[in-house]
C-alpha positions in Angstrom: 168.2 50.0 33.1 171.7 50.4 34.8 172.4 49.0 38.3 175.2 50.3 40.4 176.0 48.7 44.2 172.7 47.4 44.5 172.3 43.9 46.6 174.1 41.3 44.9 174.7 43.6 41.9 177.7 45.6 41.8 177.3 46.5 38.3 174.6 45.7 35.6 173.5 47.4 32.4 170.5 45.7 30.8 168.6 47.2 27.2 166.2 45.0 26.3 164.5 45.5 22.8 161.0 44.1 24.0 159.7 42.2 26.7 162.4 40.5 29.3 161.8 36.9 31.0 164.4 36.8 33.8 165.3 33.6 34.6 168.6 31.8 36.0 170.4 29.9 38.8 169.6 30.5 42.6 171.0 33.6 43.7 171.7 35.0 40.6 169.9 37.8 41.2 166.2 37.7 39.7 164.5 39.2 42.5 167.4 41.9 43.3 166.6 43.0 39.1 162.6 43.5 39.3 163.1 45.1 43.3 165.5 47.4 41.4 162.8 48.6 39.0 160.2 48.8 41.4 162.2 51.0 43.9 162.4 53.6 40.8 159.1 52.9 39.2 156.9 52.1 42.3 156.1 54.7 44.7 155.6 52.2 47.4 158.8 49.9 47.0 160.7 52.0 49.0 159.2 51.0 52.1 161.2 48.0 52.4 164.7 49.6 52.0 167.3 47.9 54.4 171.3 48.5 55.0 171.8 45.2 53.2 170.6 47.0 50.1 174.2 48.3 49.6 176.2 46.1 47.8 179.4 44.8 49.8 182.3 43.0 48.3 185.4 41.6 50.3 188.7 43.3 49.9 192.3 42.3 50.9 193.6 45.2 52.6 196.7 47.2 52.0 199.5 46.2 54.5 198.4 42.8 54.4 201.6 41.2 52.6 199.4 41.2 49.7 198.3 43.2 46.6 194.7 44.6 47.6 192.4 42.1 45.4 188.6 42.4 45.1 186.8 39.3 45.0 183.0 40.3 44.2 181.6 41.9 41.3 182.8 45.0 39.4 181.6 48.4 41.2 181.4 51.1 38.9 184.4 53.9 38.7 183.8 56.5 41.9 181.3 54.1 44.0 183.7 54.6 46.9 183.3 51.6 49.6 183.2 53.2 52.6 181.8 51.1 55.2 183.8 48.3 56.4 182.2 45.5 58.0 183.3 42.4 60.1 186.8 40.4 58.9 185.4 37.7 56.2 188.5 35.6 56.1 186.5 32.7 54.0 184.7 34.7 52.1 184.9 33.2 48.0 187.7 35.0 46.0 190.4 35.2 49.1 191.8 31.8 48.0 193.4 33.1 44.9 195.8 35.2 47.1 196.1 33.0 49.7 197.6 30.8 47.4 200.0 33.1 45.5 201.5 33.7 49.2 201.5 29.9 50.0 205.4 29.7 49.6 207.9 31.0 52.3 211.6 30.8 52.9 210.8 29.4 56.2 209.0 26.4 54.9 205.9 27.1 56.7 203.2 28.6 54.6 202.3 31.9 55.6 198.5 32.7 56.6 196.0 34.3 53.8 195.5 37.8 54.4 191.7 38.6 55.8 189.5 40.2 53.7 187.3 42.9 55.1 183.5 43.6 53.6 183.4 47.2 52.1 179.8 48.3 51.3 179.6 51.1 48.9 178.3 54.5 49.9 175.3 54.6 47.8 173.4 52.1 45.6 171.8 53.6 42.5 169.2 52.3 40.0 168.6 54.4 36.4 165.7 53.4 34.4 165.4 55.1 30.9 161.8 55.1 29.5 160.4 55.4 25.9 157.7 55.0 23.4 155.3 57.5 25.6 151.8 58.0 25.0 151.1 61.7 24.6 149.5 62.2 28.1 153.0 60.3 29.7 154.9 62.5 27.5 153.3 65.6 28.6 154.1 64.4 32.3 157.4 64.1 31.7 157.6 67.4 29.8 160.9 69.1 31.1 163.2 66.2 31.5 163.1 64.5 28.0 166.1 63.8 26.1 167.1 62.7 22.8 167.6 58.7 22.8 170.5 56.8 21.0 170.4 53.6 19.0 172.3 52.2 21.8 169.3 52.8 24.5 170.7 55.4 26.4 170.0 59.1 26.9 172.0 61.2 24.6 174.4 64.1 26.1 175.0 65.5 22.5 173.7 69.0 22.5 173.5 68.8 19.0 171.2 65.5 18.6 169.2 65.0 16.0 165.7 67.1 16.4 164.2 63.6 14.8 165.6 61.4 17.4 162.9 59.7 19.6 162.5 61.1 23.1 163.2 59.6 26.5 163.2 60.1 30.3 165.8 58.8 32.8 164.8 58.4 36.6 166.7 56.8 39.2 166.8 55.6 42.7 169.5 56.5 45.2 170.1 54.8 48.3 172.7 55.9 51.1 173.4 55.1 54.8 174.5 58.3 57.2 176.4 56.6 59.5 176.1 59.4 61.9 172.7 59.4 62.2 172.1 55.7 61.4 169.9 56.2 58.9 169.1 55.2 55.4 168.2 57.9 53.0 166.4 57.2 49.5 165.6 59.5 46.7 164.2 59.5 43.3 165.0 61.9 41.0 165.5 63.1 37.5 169.2 62.5 36.4 168.5 65.5 33.5 168.3 67.7 36.1 170.2 66.8 39.1 173.7 66.9 40.2 174.1 64.1 42.9 177.9 65.1 43.4 176.7 68.3 44.7 173.6 66.8 46.3 171.3 68.6 44.1 168.2 66.3 43.2 165.1 67.0 41.4 162.8 64.9 42.9 160.3 62.8 41.0 156.7 63.7 42.8 154.9 60.3 44.0 152.1 61.6 41.9 154.1 61.6 39.1 155.2 58.0 39.3 151.8 56.9 39.9 150.6 58.4 36.6 153.4 56.3 35.1 151.8 53.2 33.6 153.6 50.9 35.5 152.0 47.6 37.1 153.4 45.8 40.1 151.9 42.4 40.3 151.7 41.0 43.8 150.1 37.5 44.0 148.4 37.3 47.3 145.1 35.6 48.7 142.4 36.0 46.1 138.7 37.0 46.5 139.2 39.0 49.5 136.9 42.0 50.2 139.0 43.4 53.1 140.2 47.0 52.4 143.6 47.0 50.0 143.1 43.3 48.6 142.9 42.8 45.0 139.1 41.9 44.7 138.1 45.1 46.6 140.4 47.5 44.5 138.6 45.9 41.4 135.5 46.7 42.9 136.3 50.4 44.1 137.7 50.9 40.3 134.2 49.6 39.0 131.4 51.0 41.4 132.7 51.9 44.6 129.2 53.4 45.5 127.8 50.4 44.9 130.1 48.1 46.7 129.7 50.6 50.0 126.3 49.8 49.5 126.3 46.4 49.2 128.6 46.2 52.2 126.3 48.4 54.3 123.1 46.1 53.8 125.7 42.9 54.7 126.1 44.7 58.0 122.8 45.5 58.4 121.5 41.8 58.0 124.5 40.4 59.7 123.7 42.6 62.8 120.2 41.4 62.6 121.1 38.0 62.0 123.3 38.0 65.3 120.0 40.0 67.3 118.2 36.9 66.4 120.6 34.8 67.5 121.4 36.5 70.9 117.5 36.5 71.5 117.4 32.9 71.2 116.0 31.1 74.4 118.9 28.6 74.1 121.8 30.9 73.6 120.2 33.4 76.2 120.0 30.5 78.4 123.8 29.4 78.3 124.6 33.1 78.9 122.6 33.8 81.7 124.0 30.5 83.3 127.6 31.8 82.7 126.2 35.5 84.4 124.5 33.5 87.4 127.6 31.8 88.6 128.9 33.8 92.0 126.6 36.6 91.0 128.8 37.5 88.2 126.3 39.1 86.5 125.7 41.6 89.4 129.4 42.5 90.0 130.6 43.3 86.3 128.6 46.4 85.7 126.5 49.2 87.0 123.4 47.5 86.8 122.5 43.6 86.7 123.7 42.0 83.9 121.2 39.5 82.0 121.5 38.0 78.2 119.7 40.6 77.2 122.5 43.2 77.4 125.1 40.6 76.0 125.5 40.6 71.9 127.9 39.4 69.1 129.6 41.1 66.8 133.2 40.7 64.5 135.8 42.2 66.1 134.9 45.8 66.6 131.6 45.9 64.8 133.0 47.9 62.0 132.1 46.6 58.1 136.0 46.5 57.9 136.1 44.1 60.6 133.4 42.0 59.2 134.9 42.0 55.8 138.4 40.9 57.2 136.6 37.5 58.3 135.5 36.5 55.2 136.8 34.1 53.2 136.1 32.8 49.9 134.3 29.2 49.1 133.9 27.8 46.1 131.8 24.9 44.3 134.0 23.6 42.1 132.7 19.7 42.0 130.6 17.1 43.9 132.9 17.9 46.6 130.3 20.8 47.5 131.2 24.4 48.8 134.6 24.4 50.2 136.8 26.9 51.3 139.4 28.2 48.7 142.4 26.6 50.7 140.5 23.5 50.6 140.8 23.3 46.9 144.4 23.1 46.9 147.3 25.9 45.8 146.6 26.0 42.3 143.2 27.2 42.6 144.3 29.6 44.7 147.3 30.9 42.5 145.0 30.9 39.2 142.6 33.1 40.8 145.3 35.2 42.1 146.9 35.9 38.8 143.6 36.5 37.4 143.0 39.0 39.8 146.5 40.8 39.7 146.3 40.4 35.4 142.7 42.7 36.1 144.4 45.3 38.2 147.2 45.1 35.4 145.2 46.3 32.4 146.5 49.6 31.7 146.9 50.3 28.1 150.8 50.3 27.1 151.8 49.4 30.8 155.0 48.0 32.3 154.3 45.2 34.4 156.8 44.0 37.0 156.1 40.6 38.6 158.9 38.3 40.9 158.8 34.6 40.9 156.2 34.4 38.1 154.2 31.0 38.4 155.7 29.4 41.4 152.3 28.2 42.4 150.9 27.5 38.8 150.7 24.4 37.2 152.6 24.1 33.9 149.8 25.1 31.4 148.5 27.8 33.6 151.9 29.1 33.8 152.6 29.3 30.1 149.0 30.6 29.5 149.2 33.3 31.9 152.3 34.4 31.1 151.7 34.9 27.3 148.4 36.2 28.2 150.9 39.0 30.3 153.3 39.5 27.2 150.5 40.2 24.6 148.6 42.6 26.9 151.4 44.3 28.1 153.6 47.3 26.5 156.4 45.9 28.0 156.6 42.7 30.9 159.2 42.1 33.2 158.8 38.6 34.6 161.3 36.9 37.4 160.6 33.1 37.0 162.1 29.6 38.3 159.7 27.8 35.9 160.4 26.8 32.3 156.8 26.9 31.1 156.7 30.7 31.8 159.8 31.3 29.2 157.8 29.1 26.8 155.7 32.5 26.1 158.5 34.3 25.2 161.1 34.3 22.5 164.4 33.2 22.9 165.9 36.6 22.6 163.4 38.1 25.3 164.8 35.6 28.3 167.7 37.4 30.3 169.6 34.4 32.0 171.6 35.3 35.1 174.3 33.2 36.3 176.7 33.0 39.0 180.5 32.2 38.3 183.2 32.3 41.2 180.5 34.0 43.0 180.2 36.8 40.5 177.0 37.9 38.6 176.6 38.0 35.0 173.7 38.2 32.7 173.4 36.3 29.4 171.0 37.1 26.4 170.9 35.3 22.9 171.1 37.6 19.6 169.0 36.9 17.1 170.4 34.4 14.5 170.6 34.7 10.8 172.8 31.8 10.0 170.1 28.9 8.6 172.5 26.2 10.1 172.8 27.9 13.3 168.8 27.8 13.4 168.6 24.3 13.7 170.6 24.8 16.8 167.9 27.0 18.1 165.3 24.2 18.0 167.2 22.8 21.2 166.2 25.7 23.3 162.5 24.8 23.8 163.3 21.0 23.5 166.4 20.5 25.3 167.9 23.6 27.1 164.7 25.0 28.2 164.6 22.2 31.0 167.7 23.6 32.3 167.1 26.9 32.7 167.8 27.1 36.5 170.8 24.5 36.1 174.5 26.1 36.2 175.6 23.4 33.8 174.8 21.1 30.6 176.2 17.9 29.7 175.6 17.6 26.2 175.6 14.2 24.6 175.2 12.8 21.0 171.7 11.7 21.2 168.9 10.8 23.5 169.9 7.2 23.9 173.1 8.5 25.8 171.0 11.0 27.9 168.5 7.5 28.5 171.7 5.4 29.3 173.2 8.2 31.7 169.8 9.0 33.4 169.2 5.7 34.5 172.0 4.6 36.0 172.2 7.7 37.6 169.2 7.3 39.1 170.0 3.6 40.4 173.0 4.9 42.2 172.5 4.5 46.0 171.8 6.7 48.2 175.5 7.5 49.3 176.4 8.6 45.7 175.1 12.1 45.1 173.0 12.4 41.3 174.2 14.7 38.6 171.6 17.1 39.6 172.9 17.6 43.3 176.1 18.9 41.2 173.7 21.1 39.0 174.5 19.1 35.9 171.5 18.7 33.5 171.9 16.2 30.8 170.7 17.0 27.2 171.2 15.6 23.4 172.4 17.4 20.7 169.1 16.3 18.8 166.0 14.4 19.2 166.5 12.2 15.7 167.9 12.6 12.8 168.8 16.5 13.7 171.6 14.5 16.5 175.4 13.3 16.3 178.4 14.9 17.2 178.4 17.5 14.8 175.5 19.1 16.3 177.1 19.2 19.4 179.1 22.4 18.6 176.2 24.4 18.1 174.4 23.7 20.9 177.2 24.4 23.1 177.4 27.8 21.5 174.1 28.4 22.3 174.3 26.8 25.8 177.3 29.3 26.4 175.7 32.2 24.9 173.2 31.5 27.8 175.9 31.7 30.4 176.1 27.7 31.2 178.9 26.0 31.9 179.3 23.4 29.0 180.5 19.8 29.3 180.2 17.2 26.3 179.8 13.4 26.4 180.9 11.7 23.5 182.0 8.5 21.7 185.8 7.6 20.8 185.4 7.0 17.3 188.3 6.0 15.0 190.8 8.2 14.5 190.6 10.4 11.2 190.9 13.7 9.9 187.0 13.9 10.0 187.2 12.8 13.6 189.8 15.0 14.7 188.2 18.1 13.5 184.8 17.5 14.7 186.7 16.9 18.0 188.4 20.0 17.8 185.5 22.1 17.2 183.5 20.3 20.3 186.6 21.2 22.5 186.5 24.7 21.1 183.0 25.3 22.1 183.0 23.4 25.6 184.5 23.9 28.8 185.3 20.1 29.3 185.0 16.7 26.9 184.2 13.3 28.5 184.8 11.0 25.7 184.1 7.0 26.3 186.0 4.2 25.3 186.2 2.8 21.9 182.6 1.4 20.9 179.9 4.0 21.9 177.4 4.0 24.3 175.9 0.4 23.7 179.5 -1.0 24.4 180.2 1.1 27.3 176.7 -0.4 28.8 178.1 -3.8 29.0 181.8 -2.9 29.6 183.1 -4.7 32.7 180.3 -7.0 33.3 180.3 -10.6 33.1 179.6 -12.7 30.0 176.9 -14.5 31.8 175.2 -11.2 33.0 175.2 -10.0 29.6 173.7 -13.3 28.1 170.8 -13.4 30.6 169.8 -9.6 30.3 170.1 -10.2 26.2 167.9 -13.1 26.6 164.9 -11.1 28.0 165.0 -9.0 24.7 163.1 -11.5 22.9 159.9 -10.0 24.9 160.2 -7.2 22.2 159.6 -9.7 19.4 163.2 -10.4 18.0 165.6 -13.3 18.3 167.7 -13.5 21.6 171.2 -11.4 20.3 173.7 -13.4 21.8 171.7 -16.9 21.7 173.3 -18.0 24.9 176.7 -17.7 23.1 179.5 -15.9 26.0 181.7 -15.0 23.3 182.9 -11.5 22.6 181.7 -11.6 19.1 177.9 -12.3 20.9 178.5 -9.3 22.6 179.4 -7.2 19.6 176.1 -8.1 17.8 174.4 -7.5 21.3 175.3 -4.0 20.9 174.0 -3.7 17.4 170.6 -5.0 18.0 170.5 -2.5 21.2 171.4 0.3 18.9 169.2 -0.5 15.9 166.0 -1.3 17.9 166.8 1.7 20.4 166.5 -1.2 23.2 168.8 0.7 25.7 166.7 1.2 28.9 165.3 -2.4 28.1 168.5 -3.7 28.3 169.7 -1.9 31.5 166.3 -2.8 33.3 167.2 -6.5 32.5 170.9 -6.1 33.9 169.6 -4.4 37.0 167.0 -7.0 37.6 169.0 -9.7 39.4 169.4 -9.1 43.1 173.0 -7.0 44.0 173.4 -6.5 40.3 176.6 -4.1 39.6 176.5 -0.6 38.1 177.9 -0.8 34.6 181.5 0.4 35.5 182.1 2.4 32.5 179.0 4.5 32.7 179.5 4.7 36.6 182.8 6.1 35.8 181.6 8.4 33.1 179.0 10.0 35.7 182.1 10.2 38.1 184.0 12.6 35.5 180.9 14.4 34.7 180.6 15.4 38.0 184.2 16.1 38.2 184.0 18.5 35.0 180.9 20.3 36.3 183.1 22.1 39.2 183.9 25.6 38.2 187.4 25.2 40.0 187.9 22.0 37.7 191.5 22.9 36.1 192.4 19.0 35.0 192.9 18.2 31.1 189.8 19.8 28.5 189.4 16.1 27.1 189.0 13.3 29.9 189.1 9.9 28.3 187.2 7.4 30.3 189.3 4.3 30.9 188.5 1.1 29.5 187.4 -1.7 31.8 188.1 -5.3 31.7 185.5 -8.0 32.2 186.0 -10.0 35.7 188.3 -12.6 35.5 186.4 -16.1 34.6 183.6 -13.9 32.8 
């Protein structure tokens, strides 16, 4: 799949080996990617074309006392930016040009040159299809081309006769400024010359015969025309369905006639018609209840079916409307309908925002079912549960760095040591699927301590999540430790995360220096605690009495009081050893916070602040950030 100048994508080249799970940070282009595919393959998708589908990028024009500078995605060569939009002085990317011009001989900073938004002349999406069944291959006869190992069509006239065959389909959208209209065409690139305006168009009938299904999860169990259940019924036995609808219409008509003839209803209608002689004035002859009936909308079967809503008897609550059973039931039934419609052998299945209304198990189960039953599935999702149904190498993660979109995929790992880090995909990184930044700690205790203090911060302090940071451990037990951080960091970097590390400050040695160098090479920034690891950091800066009071509560867990009431640094050292050995980090913090107006552990609070600082993509400080040591309060 090749995208040039479509919506937020200036350029995108994706060559999947199998299924594709599209995920990533917000505004990184998940929906745009699925929509682009649909524009090529789904004849009904082009109806939604809009001027905003043409990619725009801020550009500083010539003559603005600065060299022209683009601030958006790279657009393919030859894609001329023709339509100039309104000035956009505050568009991301113009700051660099302003800073470069920020010094002047007159002592005043010159104003930054204004950027303008340039729209590309045309957006283009090209899709290469291969691995056809015989019927589809015959359908595309005349536009088939040899397929290279790179996944692209070969332009070599001497290509091997044994090479697999492929067919390219392309969608082109352009804007006619004079006519103020959008023009779109889907064509075969093999038999077209866009530069000369010559297109071999792909008939809509041909696209409808391709095994491509777009899942549209709407309101389920609807019998109106075009609804999922109606389409299923028509595909299975349209005649029997029509007969059932006619029988329904006849039964409703008879029931309504009986209703109209009911003495109580007739009496009420006659009472209305008698007011001021209304019954005599509204018709050619006096109107009574005998001339009044009732029907749904225009009285057609279609109108009657539009009024019907599914109701289910699921529990002791009795027969309730579908909406009263909650969003999950509706979402599961809706997805089941869509999947039933997608049972085309070898189909390419497209779905956007998969699982948004589903619970976690249903999301994973239905994603796995789609993957197993489809020839190739392209799902975009915000849900990590959907990604659990896919191989790690099938996940296409989209990100934004400095306003520029990019895509990332894991490569197959063959190194045995690196496979250990790959396990962190499901246990750690998957939960951070939509976060721009991960902060990797040495183990789960560090995550627990940092997370707990982060949660306890007052509302005036933004938590890590507000800065797009997800805390993860380098292991879940024996596989953790500082030595695993570079491997997990490299895995995260492959997926496009901004990667931070939070580590202990161990004693200087050749080994620790080597470990630190490897971590720094794998991470964007490293936050290092003061000497003494996470247990010492929890208590640094707090009074000895508050530590001793919290220590005394640990006897509830069947151990002696680690400090035994002694207000000494030696007792604090023993407390740290016990907390580490017994894994009582959260319990000790809970005891510290038990007192009214208890202060936040100063070192942990400072660590969180430095992580937030380093998480900013514009951070330009030192890569290694040492958390300063905090002294105890006077008299403590």
